[in-house]
PADREN-955800 format. One line per field, with one value per atom (N, C-alpha, C): atom name; x, y, z; residue number from 1. Coordinates in nm, 3 decimals, padded with zeros to 5 digits. Layout:
<sites>
atomo [CA,...]
c1 [X,...]
c2 [Y,...]
c3 [Z,...]
num [NUM,...]
</sites>
This chain:
<sites>
atomo [N,CA,C,N,CA,C,N,CA,C,N,CA,C,N,CA,C,N,CA,C,N,CA,C,N,CA,C,N,CA,C,N,CA,C,N,CA,C,N,CA,C,N,CA,C,N,CA,C,N,CA,C,N,CA,C,N,CA,C,N,CA,C,N,CA,C,N,CA,C,N,CA,C,N,CA,C,N,CA,C,N,CA,C,N,CA,C,N,CA,C,N,CA,C,N,CA,C,N,CA,C,N,CA,C,N,CA,C,N,CA,C,N,CA,C,N,CA,C,N,CA,C,N,CA,C,N,CA,C,N,CA,C,N,CA,C,N,CA,C,N,CA,C,N,CA,C,N,CA,C,N,CA,C,N,CA,C,N,CA,C,N,CA,C,N,CA,C,N,CA,C,N,CA,C,N,CA,C,N,CA,C,N,CA,C,N,CA,C,N,CA,C,N,CA,C,N,CA,C,N,CA,C,N,CA,C,N,CA,C,N,CA,C,N,CA,C,N,CA,C,N,CA,C,N,CA,C,N,CA,C,N,CA,C,N,CA,C,N,CA,C,N,CA,C,N,CA,C,N,CA,C,N,CA,C,N,CA,C,N,CA,C,N,CA,C,N,CA,C,N,CA,C,N,CA,C,N,CA,C,N,CA,C,N,CA,C,N,CA,C,N,CA,C,N,CA,C,N,CA,C,N,CA,C,N,CA,C,N,CA,C,N,CA,C,N,CA,C,N,CA,C,N,CA,C,N,CA,C,N,CA,C,N,CA,C,N,CA,C,N,CA,C,N,CA,C,N,CA,C,N,CA,C,N,CA,C,N,CA,C,N,CA,C,N,CA,C,N,CA,C,N,CA,C,N,CA,C,N,CA,C,N,CA,C,N,CA,C,N,CA,C,N,CA,C,N,CA,C,N,CA,C,N,CA,C,N,CA,C,N,CA,C,N,CA,C,N,CA,C,N,CA,C,N,CA,C,N,CA,C,N,CA,C,N,CA,C,N,CA,C,N,CA,C,N,CA,C,N,CA,C,N,CA,C,N,CA,C,N,CA,C,N,CA,C,N,CA,C,N,CA,C,N,CA,C,N,CA,C,N,CA,C,N,CA,C,N,CA,C,N,CA,C,N,CA,C,N,CA,C,N,CA,C,N,CA,C,N,CA,C,N,CA,C,N,CA,C,N,CA,C,N,CA,C,N,CA,C,N,CA,C,N,CA,C,N,CA,C,N,CA,C,N,CA,C,N,CA,C,N,CA,C,N,CA,C,N,CA,C,N,CA,C,N,CA,C,N,CA,C,N,CA,C,N,CA,C,N,CA,C,N,CA,C,N,CA,C,N,CA,C,N,CA,C,N,CA,C,N,CA,C,N,CA,C,N,CA,C,N,CA,C,N,CA,C,N,CA,C,N,CA,C,N,CA,C,N,CA,C,N,CA,C,N,CA,C,N,CA,C,N,CA,C,N,CA,C,N,CA,C,N,CA,C,N,CA,C,N,CA,C,N,CA,C,N,CA,C,N,CA,C,N,CA,C,N,CA,C,N,CA,C,N,CA,C,N,CA,C,N,CA,C,N,CA,C,N,CA,C,N,CA,C,N,CA,C,N,CA,C,N,CA,C,N,CA,C,N,CA,C,N,CA,C,N,CA,C,N,CA,C,N,CA,C,N,CA,C,N,CA,C,N,CA,C,N,CA,C,N,CA,C,N,CA,C,N,CA,C,N,CA,C,N,CA,C,N,CA,C,N,CA,C,N,CA,C,N,CA,C,N,CA,C,N,CA,C,N,CA,C,N,CA,C,N,CA,C,N,CA,C,N,CA,C,N,CA,C,N,CA,C,N,CA,C,N,CA,C,N,CA,C,N,CA,C,N,CA,C,N,CA,C,N,CA,C,N,CA,C,N,CA,C,N,CA,C]
c1 [03.267,03.148,03.191,03.132,03.167,03.098,03.149,03.089,02.956,02.858,02.727,02.717,02.686,02.669,02.543,02.558,02.443,02.335,02.377,02.279,02.192,02.256,02.180,02.086,02.137,02.054,01.931,01.953,01.842,01.741,01.791,01.702,01.616,01.679,01.605,01.498,01.539,01.446,01.326,01.350,01.240,01.151,01.209,01.129,01.040,01.095,01.016,00.902,00.930,00.825,00.715,00.753,00.653,00.566,00.630,00.555,00.455,00.498,00.409,00.291,00.321,00.215,00.117,00.168,00.081,-00.010,00.043,-00.038,-00.147,-00.112,-00.213,-00.320,-00.282,-00.381,-00.478,-00.428,-00.515,-00.606,-00.584,-00.664,-00.602,-00.478,-00.410,-00.377,-00.387,-00.345,-00.193,-00.131,00.014,00.043,00.025,00.029,00.158,00.229,00.356,00.332,00.420,00.420,00.484,00.414,00.463,00.541,00.670,00.752,00.742,00.733,00.723,00.854,00.845,00.965,01.027,01.154,01.222,01.308,01.373,01.468,01.405,01.290,01.229,01.134,01.141,01.047,00.917,00.922,00.802,00.785,00.659,00.630,00.556,00.493,00.417,00.505,00.455,00.531,00.556,00.450,00.465,00.553,00.538,00.621,00.768,00.797,00.935,00.995,00.918,00.968,01.001,00.918,00.943,01.074,01.093,01.213,01.337,01.330,01.448,01.482,01.381,01.406,01.489,01.449,01.522,01.663,01.679,01.810,01.906,01.855,01.940,02.009,01.980,02.040,02.154,02.270,02.389,02.370,02.291,02.268,02.204,02.130,02.058,02.129,02.230,02.288,02.335,02.401,02.460,02.358,02.242,02.145,02.030,01.999,01.884,01.897,02.015,02.023,01.987,02.031,01.998,01.847,01.787,01.643,01.567,01.618,01.556,01.557,01.668,01.680,01.578,01.562,01.463,01.323,01.290,01.158,01.136,01.235,01.223,01.207,01.262,01.252,01.119,01.031,00.901,00.903,00.995,01.011,00.936,00.868,00.792,00.644,00.585,00.446,00.364,00.234,00.135,00.173,00.218,00.257,00.132,00.119,00.005,00.054,-00.019,00.015,-00.100,-00.069,-00.166,-00.115,-00.184,-00.141,-00.013,00.097,00.223,00.286,00.240,00.295,00.289,00.394,00.400,00.432,00.359,00.388,00.400,00.483,00.500,00.573,00.573,00.653,00.749,00.872,00.975,01.039,01.050,01.105,01.255,01.330,01.474,01.507,01.601,01.627,01.516,01.428,01.306,01.204,01.087,00.986,00.998,01.035,01.060,00.946,00.914,00.812,00.879,00.833,00.888,00.780,00.814,00.726,00.805,00.755,00.822,00.728,00.772,00.694,00.744,00.651,00.682,00.619,00.701,00.648,00.554,00.430,00.336,00.385,00.342,00.372,00.311,00.384,00.326,00.227,00.135,00.035,00.099,00.200,00.264,00.334,00.398,00.466,00.365,00.256,00.152,00.090,00.069,00.012,00.105,00.234,00.332,00.329,00.322,00.316,00.189,00.078,-00.049,-00.041,00.022,00.034,00.118,00.227,00.314,00.249,00.155,00.090,-00.043,-00.082,-00.214,-00.235,-00.348,-00.384,-00.313,-00.229,-00.148,-00.191,-00.286,-00.334,-00.480,-00.509,-00.643,-00.740,-00.701,-00.793,-00.717,-00.793,-00.732,-00.668,-00.729,-00.673,-00.536,-00.523,-00.393,-00.289,-00.329,-00.236,-00.190,-00.284,-00.251,-00.178,-00.202,-00.136,-00.004,00.029,00.155,00.152,00.032,00.021,00.029,00.151,00.175,00.277,00.265,00.359,00.490,00.590,00.722,00.720,00.637,00.631,00.588,00.481,00.432,00.534,00.591,00.689,00.807,00.856,00.969,00.931,00.808,00.762,00.753,00.686,00.658,00.779,00.878,00.994,01.118,01.105,01.219,01.269,01.398,01.452,01.439,01.440,01.435,01.293,01.215,01.085,00.966,00.988,00.880,00.797,00.725,00.632,00.697,00.817,00.879,00.958,00.954,01.020,01.171,01.241,01.385,01.412,01.533,01.565,01.536,01.555,01.529,01.380,01.295,01.151,01.103,01.197,01.163,01.222,01.137,01.179,01.152,01.258,01.248,01.265,01.177,01.186,01.170,01.270,01.263,01.319,01.255,01.300,01.406,01.477,01.589,01.712,01.817,01.937,02.029,02.002,02.086,02.071,02.180,02.177,02.186,02.194,02.205,02.078,02.092,01.976,01.873,01.921,01.832,01.877,01.807,01.840,01.783,01.824,01.779,01.629,01.574,01.430,01.349,01.390,01.321,01.343,01.463,01.491,01.398,01.373,01.281,01.140,01.100,00.966,00.957,01.062,01.061,01.046,01.113,01.095,00.954,00.902,00.766,00.662,00.688,00.595,00.575,00.684,00.673,00.580,00.582,00.492,00.347,00.325,00.190,00.139,00.229,00.191,00.155,00.220,00.184,00.037,-00.005,-00.141,-00.242,-00.202,-00.294,-00.214,-00.193,-00.113,-00.171,-00.300,-00.360,-00.298,-00.235,-00.170,-00.052,00.008,00.118,00.067,-00.046,-00.101,-00.155,-00.205,-00.248,-00.129,-00.016,00.104,00.153,00.144,00.189,00.083,-00.036,-00.144,-00.194,-00.210,-00.267,-00.373,-00.461,-00.569,-00.531,-00.509,-00.466,-00.569,-00.696,-00.800,-00.785,-00.710,-00.688,-00.605,-00.524,-00.451,-00.546,-00.655,-00.752,-00.839,-00.872,-00.957,-00.889,-00.757,-00.684,-00.679,-00.680,-00.682,-00.812,-00.922,-01.052,-01.054,-00.987,-00.983,-00.899,-00.814,-00.722,-00.769,-00.896,-00.949,-00.927,-00.881,-00.853,-00.705,-00.625,-00.481,-00.439,-00.327,-00.274,-00.237,-00.267,-00.230,-00.079,-00.037,00.105,00.157,00.268,00.325,00.353,00.309,00.336,00.246,00.138,00.055,-00.015,-00.031,-00.102,-00.007,00.121,00.217,00.227,00.236,00.257,00.403,00.428,00.564,00.635,00.744,00.821,00.939,01.007,01.126,01.230,01.246,01.344,01.312,01.180,01.139,01.176,01.148,01.178,01.329,01.402,01.548,01.603,01.547,01.593,01.565,01.449,01.412,01.504,01.539,01.619,01.768,01.805,01.945,02.008,01.929,01.979,01.939,01.999,01.970,01.856,01.751,01.635,01.647,01.767,01.787,01.785,01.863,01.859,01.917,01.872,01.929,02.075,02.163,02.304,02.322,02.416,02.434,02.484,02.459,02.514,02.468,02.345,02.292,02.186,02.102,01.988,02.024,02.148,02.183,02.240,02.260,02.327,02.242]
c2 [01.456,01.497,01.559,01.516,01.568,01.700,01.770,01.897,01.871,01.957,01.946,02.049,02.003,02.094,02.177,02.310,02.396,02.381,02.363,02.346,02.223,02.111,01.989,02.009,02.076,02.101,02.184,02.289,02.376,02.302,02.217,02.137,02.044,01.979,01.888,01.965,02.081,02.161,02.203,02.247,02.291,02.174,02.057,01.940,01.899,01.901,01.868,01.967,02.095,02.196,02.174,02.132,02.103,01.983,01.882,01.764,01.800,01.883,01.924,02.004,02.098,02.178,02.092,01.992,01.905,01.823,01.777,01.698,01.784,01.905,01.994,02.029,02.045,02.072,01.956,01.833,01.716,01.705,01.788,01.783,01.703,01.656,01.581,01.672,01.617,01.691,01.685,01.799,01.805,01.914,01.878,01.975,01.961,02.071,02.070,02.075,02.010,02.021,02.154,02.237,02.370,02.368,02.395,02.402,02.542,02.552,02.685,02.761,02.893,02.975,02.970,02.999,02.994,02.871,02.856,02.748,02.611,02.609,02.481,02.436,02.309,02.253,02.217,02.120,02.080,02.168,02.186,02.272,02.200,02.087,02.014,01.910,01.856,01.751,01.633,01.582,01.461,01.486,01.603,01.634,01.647,01.719,01.736,01.604,01.528,01.401,01.305,01.303,01.219,01.257,01.384,01.428,01.406,01.438,01.422,01.275,01.190,01.047,00.997,01.036,00.992,01.050,01.174,01.238,01.172,01.093,01.028,00.904,00.861,00.739,00.774,00.717,00.746,00.707,00.603,00.559,00.668,00.759,00.863,00.998,01.010,01.140,01.217,01.149,01.220,01.259,01.194,01.217,01.310,01.314,01.393,01.543,01.605,01.749,01.785,01.703,01.732,01.717,01.620,01.604,01.721,01.775,01.891,02.009,02.024,02.132,02.114,01.993,01.966,02.001,01.966,01.995,02.146,02.219,02.364,02.431,02.370,02.426,02.391,02.322,02.288,02.180,02.084,01.980,01.851,01.846,01.727,01.750,01.660,01.675,01.552,01.576,01.468,01.367,01.418,01.330,01.277,01.145,01.079,00.978,00.970,00.877,00.779,00.651,00.546,00.453,00.345,00.248,00.179,00.210,00.146,00.193,00.303,00.344,00.494,00.548,00.689,00.692,00.771,00.787,00.935,00.967,01.106,01.108,01.224,01.249,01.363,01.348,01.448,01.493,01.624,01.681,01.704,01.642,01.666,01.690,01.612,01.619,01.553,01.483,01.424,01.421,01.368,01.350,01.207,01.191,01.058,01.016,00.889,00.831,00.770,00.808,00.758,00.680,00.559,00.477,00.433,00.465,00.427,00.338,00.217,00.122,00.125,00.141,00.139,00.014,-00.070,-00.192,-00.157,-00.206,-00.175,-00.231,-00.169,-00.223,-00.361,-00.454,-00.585,-00.576,-00.669,-00.669,-00.676,-00.763,-00.766,-00.634,-00.571,-00.444,-00.336,-00.327,-00.229,-00.256,-00.383,-00.419,-00.377,-00.393,-00.353,-00.203,-00.126,00.019,00.062,00.002,00.035,00.006,-00.104,-00.138,-00.037,00.008,00.105,00.242,00.272,00.404,00.404,00.290,00.276,00.383,00.454,00.554,00.686,00.702,00.823,00.917,00.876,00.959,00.993,01.119,01.158,01.165,01.232,01.251,01.235,01.213,01.203,01.336,01.446,01.578,01.593,01.549,01.555,01.475,01.356,01.268,01.330,01.380,01.433,01.567,01.642,01.772,01.763,01.645,01.629,01.673,01.687,01.723,01.596,01.549,01.419,01.430,01.341,01.339,01.273,01.289,01.236,01.085,01.015,00.870,00.824,00.883,00.846,00.886,01.004,01.050,00.955,00.908,00.816,00.684,00.641,00.516,00.530,00.634,00.644,00.689,00.755,00.801,00.715,00.608,00.519,00.468,00.483,00.451,00.303,00.217,00.074,00.017,00.067,00.003,00.097,00.220,00.317,00.303,00.410,00.409,00.440,00.497,00.542,00.429,00.419,00.306,00.322,00.211,00.207,00.191,00.224,00.209,00.069,-00.034,-00.169,-00.193,-00.105,-00.117,-00.026,00.041,00.135,00.083,00.058,00.013,00.124,00.168,00.284,00.242,00.293,00.268,00.399,00.434,00.553,00.514,00.557,00.518,00.611,00.682,00.764,00.675,00.725,00.642,00.630,00.698,00.692,00.555,00.487,00.352,00.351,00.468,00.474,00.423,00.373,00.323,00.432,00.554,00.669,00.780,00.794,00.901,01.032,01.143,01.274,01.292,01.223,01.235,01.172,01.051,00.985,01.059,01.116,01.194,01.314,01.378,01.492,01.449,01.332,01.281,01.250,01.191,01.161,01.289,01.395,01.522,01.575,01.557,01.604,01.534,01.411,01.338,01.412,01.469,01.545,01.664,01.730,01.843,01.797,01.680,01.624,01.595,01.552,01.529,01.660,01.769,01.900,01.930,01.905,01.937,01.838,01.713,01.609,01.503,01.518,01.422,01.282,01.270,01.137,01.052,01.117,01.043,00.959,01.002,00.922,00.783,00.778,00.650,00.571,00.641,00.574,00.507,00.577,00.522,00.399,00.403,00.290,00.182,00.207,00.108,00.067,00.167,00.142,00.248,00.217,00.307,00.382,00.514,00.587,00.584,00.564,00.563,00.444,00.345,00.230,00.270,00.373,00.422,00.487,00.544,00.610,00.510,00.399,00.299,00.242,00.225,00.177,00.284,00.409,00.518,00.514,00.485,00.479,00.364,00.254,00.140,00.170,00.271,00.300,00.416,00.452,00.560,00.526,00.622,00.598,00.596,00.577,00.583,00.727,00.745,00.878,00.939,01.067,01.130,01.133,01.121,01.121,01.263,01.286,01.421,01.473,01.595,01.658,01.613,01.540,01.483,01.588,01.708,01.812,01.917,01.891,01.990,01.990,02.109,02.119,02.089,02.012,01.971,02.084,02.128,02.237,02.180,02.268,02.226,02.168,02.229,02.181,02.041,02.013,01.879,01.776,01.808,01.715,01.696,01.805,01.797,01.704,01.714,01.629,01.483,01.455,01.317,01.253,01.329,01.274,01.301,01.378,01.406,01.490,01.585,01.666,01.811,01.894,02.037,02.070,02.131,02.167,02.309,02.361,02.499,02.516,02.608,02.642,02.530,02.526,02.434,02.470,02.369,02.400,02.483,02.577,02.665,02.588,02.646,02.599,02.459,02.421,02.292,02.308,02.410,02.419,02.456,02.498,02.533,02.414,02.300,02.186,02.130]
c3 [-00.241,-00.314,-00.447,-00.558,-00.689,-00.716,-00.821,-00.860,-00.928,-00.903,-00.964,-01.076,-01.195,-01.306,-01.288,-01.286,-01.259,-01.365,-01.491,-01.598,-01.577,-01.539,-01.512,-01.395,-01.291,-01.172,-01.209,-01.289,-01.327,-01.414,-01.504,-01.589,-01.504,-01.406,-01.317,-01.238,-01.186,-01.107,-01.190,-01.311,-01.397,-01.436,-01.458,-01.493,-01.376,-01.256,-01.137,-01.120,-01.139,-01.127,-01.230,-01.351,-01.454,-01.413,-01.353,-01.309,-01.199,-01.107,-00.999,-01.055,-01.145,-01.205,-01.282,-01.355,-01.433,-01.342,-01.232,-01.139,-01.076,-01.042,-00.983,-01.084,-01.210,-01.314,-01.331,-01.307,-01.315,-01.193,-01.094,-00.972,-00.861,-00.882,-00.777,-00.659,-00.541,-00.422,-00.412,-00.399,-00.384,-00.282,-00.156,-00.045,00.034,00.048,00.121,00.271,00.344,00.490,00.525,00.599,00.632,00.763,00.754,00.874,00.934,01.066,01.129,01.117,01.120,01.121,01.260,01.266,01.395,01.406,01.520,01.539,01.561,01.624,01.658,01.547,01.515,01.419,01.490,01.578,01.652,01.775,01.817,01.931,02.043,02.014,02.115,02.183,02.292,02.361,02.269,02.203,02.122,02.000,01.938,01.823,01.859,01.966,02.010,02.057,02.132,02.184,02.070,01.968,01.850,01.782,01.757,01.687,01.772,01.900,01.985,02.006,02.008,02.021,01.903,01.782,01.664,01.662,01.705,01.706,01.803,01.894,01.993,01.942,01.819,01.764,01.670,01.696,01.616,01.470,01.443,01.305,01.220,01.283,01.212,01.216,01.298,01.331,01.208,01.113,01.000,00.894,00.894,00.788,00.829,00.955,00.999,00.970,00.990,00.962,00.818,00.721,00.581,00.560,00.625,00.614,00.673,00.783,00.846,00.749,00.678,00.580,00.468,00.420,00.316,00.363,00.485,00.539,00.547,00.594,00.606,00.469,00.367,00.233,00.164,00.236,00.180,00.076,00.090,-00.011,00.022,00.136,00.174,00.144,00.068,00.024,00.061,00.079,00.094,00.202,00.316,00.426,00.494,00.497,00.559,00.662,00.774,00.881,00.902,00.894,00.920,01.028,01.052,01.153,01.105,01.170,01.136,01.007,00.950,00.820,00.800,00.739,00.698,00.550,00.474,00.331,00.299,00.202,00.159,00.026,-00.035,-00.155,-00.123,-00.168,-00.139,-00.269,-00.284,-00.406,-00.390,-00.482,-00.490,-00.636,-00.690,-00.833,-00.913,-00.840,-00.895,-00.781,-00.809,-00.704,-00.654,-00.528,-00.473,-00.380,-00.387,-00.299,-00.178,-00.060,00.065,00.140,00.178,00.261,00.384,00.500,00.625,00.705,00.730,00.809,00.954,01.045,01.188,01.249,01.307,01.367,01.483,01.479,01.588,01.721,01.828,01.961,01.974,02.031,02.057,02.172,02.177,02.285,02.423,02.444,02.577,02.612,02.514,02.538,02.577,02.504,02.534,02.670,02.702,02.831,02.945,02.923,03.025,03.047,02.939,02.950,03.023,02.988,03.054,03.204,03.239,03.380,03.456,03.394,03.459,03.473,03.381,03.382,03.457,03.511,03.574,03.681,03.670,03.770,03.758,03.655,03.645,03.532,03.449,03.339,03.365,03.392,03.433,03.317,03.208,03.096,02.965,02.858,02.726,02.687,02.728,02.698,02.762,02.887,02.954,02.877,02.833,02.763,02.631,02.553,02.421,02.428,02.534,02.547,02.622,02.676,02.747,02.891,02.949,03.090,03.173,03.191,03.252,03.364,03.460,03.570,03.531,03.616,03.586,03.567,03.645,03.635,03.497,03.444,03.311,03.205,03.219,03.119,03.108,03.220,03.218,03.151,03.171,03.110,02.958,02.911,02.767,02.686,02.750,02.675,02.696,02.773,02.794,02.659,02.634,02.502,02.468,02.566,02.540,02.548,02.643,02.669,02.656,02.605,02.596,02.470,02.437,02.325,02.191,02.192,02.068,02.003,01.870,01.803,01.795,01.804,01.784,01.634,01.587,01.445,01.390,01.471,01.423,01.398,01.452,01.429,01.315,01.250,01.143,01.012,00.915,00.782,00.682,00.615,00.526,00.381,00.297,00.154,00.078,00.000,-00.086,-00.222,-00.329,-00.463,-00.521,-00.434,-00.478,-00.496,-00.563,-00.585,-00.464,-00.357,-00.237,-00.171,-00.152,-00.095,00.057,00.119,00.265,00.331,00.452,00.525,00.550,00.572,00.590,00.495,00.382,00.288,00.339,00.277,00.322,00.300,00.201,00.173,00.286,00.327,00.438,00.568,00.587,00.708,00.716,00.601,00.599,00.638,00.592,00.626,00.775,00.832,00.975,01.058,01.018,01.087,01.065,00.945,00.917,01.001,01.038,01.125,01.256,01.310,01.434,01.419,01.302,01.279,01.271,01.217,01.213,01.354,01.441,01.581,01.651,01.611,01.666,01.637,01.514,01.472,01.528,01.543,01.592,01.665,01.797,01.872,01.874,01.844,01.836,01.727,01.628,01.519,01.570,01.681,01.737,01.774,01.841,01.884,01.765,01.665,01.542,01.474,01.468,01.408,01.482,01.615,01.695,01.711,01.649,01.643,01.781,01.869,02.002,02.030,02.124,02.161,02.289,02.282,02.402,02.514,02.482,02.584,02.678,02.637,02.725,02.846,02.832,02.949,03.049,02.999,03.085,03.158,03.092,03.156,03.279,03.270,03.387,03.495,03.455,03.553,03.631,03.563,03.630,03.731,03.698,03.790,03.913,03.901,04.011,04.097,04.089,04.172,04.318,04.393,04.534,04.563,04.454,04.474,04.497,04.563,04.584,04.450,04.428,04.301,04.283,04.160,04.129,04.128,04.191,04.198,04.059,04.035,03.906,03.795,03.824,03.719,03.636,03.686,03.611,03.553,03.561,03.516,03.364,03.306,03.162,03.133,03.030,02.998,02.924,02.980,02.919,02.841,02.767,02.694,02.789,02.905,03.001,03.047,03.067,03.109,03.003,02.877,02.769,02.756,02.769,02.760,02.867,02.988,03.096,03.071,03.013,02.986,02.882,02.779,02.671,02.687,02.787,02.810,02.702,02.645,02.535,02.556,02.474,02.481,02.387,02.439,02.358,02.304,02.303,02.260,02.111,02.063,01.923,01.837,01.712,01.615,01.596,01.591,01.570,01.443,01.442,01.326,01.206,01.088,00.961,00.923,00.962,00.921,00.815,00.826,00.737,00.594,00.571,00.434,00.358,00.427,00.364,00.251]
num [1,1,1,2,2,2,3,3,3,4,4,4,5,5,5,6,6,6,7,7,7,8,8,8,9,9,9,10,10,10,11,11,11,12,12,12,13,13,13,14,14,14,15,15,15,16,16,16,17,17,17,18,18,18,19,19,19,20,20,20,21,21,21,22,22,22,23,23,23,24,24,24,25,25,25,26,26,26,27,27,27,28,28,28,29,29,29,30,30,30,31,31,31,32,32,32,33,33,33,34,34,34,35,35,35,36,36,36,37,37,37,38,38,38,39,39,39,40,40,40,41,41,41,42,42,42,43,43,43,44,44,44,45,45,45,46,46,46,47,47,47,48,48,48,49,49,49,50,50,50,51,51,51,52,52,52,53,53,53,54,54,54,55,55,55,56,56,56,57,57,57,58,58,58,59,59,59,60,60,60,61,61,61,62,62,62,63,63,63,64,64,64,65,65,65,66,66,66,67,67,67,68,68,68,69,69,69,70,70,70,71,71,71,72,72,72,73,73,73,74,74,74,75,75,75,76,76,76,77,77,77,78,78,78,79,79,79,80,80,80,81,81,81,82,82,82,83,83,83,84,84,84,85,85,85,86,86,86,87,87,87,88,88,88,89,89,89,90,90,90,91,91,91,92,92,92,93,93,93,94,94,94,95,95,95,96,96,96,97,97,97,98,98,98,99,99,99,100,100,100,101,101,101,102,102,102,103,103,103,104,104,104,105,105,105,106,106,106,107,107,107,108,108,108,109,109,109,110,110,110,111,111,111,112,112,112,113,113,113,114,114,114,115,115,115,116,116,116,117,117,117,118,118,118,119,119,119,120,120,120,121,121,121,122,122,122,123,123,123,124,124,124,125,125,125,126,126,126,127,127,127,128,128,128,129,129,129,130,130,130,131,131,131,132,132,132,133,133,133,134,134,134,135,135,135,136,136,136,137,137,137,138,138,138,139,139,139,140,140,140,141,141,141,142,142,142,143,143,143,144,144,144,145,145,145,146,146,146,147,147,147,148,148,148,149,149,149,150,150,150,151,151,151,152,152,152,153,153,153,154,154,154,155,155,155,156,156,156,157,157,157,158,158,158,159,159,159,160,160,160,161,161,161,162,162,162,163,163,163,164,164,164,165,165,165,166,166,166,167,167,167,168,168,168,169,169,169,170,170,170,171,171,171,172,172,172,173,173,173,174,174,174,175,175,175,176,176,176,177,177,177,178,178,178,179,179,179,180,180,180,181,181,181,182,182,182,183,183,183,184,184,184,185,185,185,186,186,186,187,187,187,188,188,188,189,189,189,190,190,190,191,191,191,192,192,192,193,193,193,194,194,194,195,195,195,196,196,196,197,197,197,198,198,198,199,199,199,200,200,200,201,201,201,202,202,202,203,203,203,204,204,204,205,205,205,206,206,206,207,207,207,208,208,208,209,209,209,210,210,210,211,211,211,212,212,212,213,213,213,214,214,214,215,215,215,216,216,216,217,217,217,218,218,218,219,219,219,220,220,220,221,221,221,222,222,222,223,223,223,224,224,224,225,225,225,226,226,226,227,227,227,228,228,228,229,229,229,230,230,230,231,231,231,232,232,232,233,233,233,234,234,234,235,235,235,236,236,236,237,237,237,238,238,238,239,239,239,240,240,240,241,241,241,242,242,242]
</sites>
């Protein structure tokens, strides 16, 4: 890594701040994603599961910590989630546009998941809050056949000069997506372009089946850690300053 001239850095920072101020004066929305204080970024089942799923891929391992630091510093703005797409702006030495395309679940894949979950999801509230039994959890978090996208299903575009497949700006946005799921877990299903209520319709058809053990249990950090085979404890030291 080469030395960074402090004067150039300060000039860039001041120019970016001027651009942000000018946009706000024009009435443009320029809203930062607010990361919570403390060691954990996401707090909900869907937010934590999203972040831990991505952290499990070696292709992302070296870039995600820097992105986490960017998110904590309030550098991710205007993060929006649509069907199969995430957009945001990230402040670095300039204001960069990030577009992340997520391949929607195929109809056969979604049908398979619905079949495996039939009769195991009681209400939409249970689904969105993570009050799910072990059977459903294993289905939706399975790394190969679950609801979460694999790297090959994620297409990242950032107009920064970094040629890496996952730059720090896009990594920050990916972490920010988990925070959006905390506020509205329904966005997860919107991103994957499926209707979560379809899991409930199959549950109604399965009335009379024996209840699934643990179906009403609240998902704890330990439960998520067990599913992903990782430690849900503190963020490793000396990462957020990078």
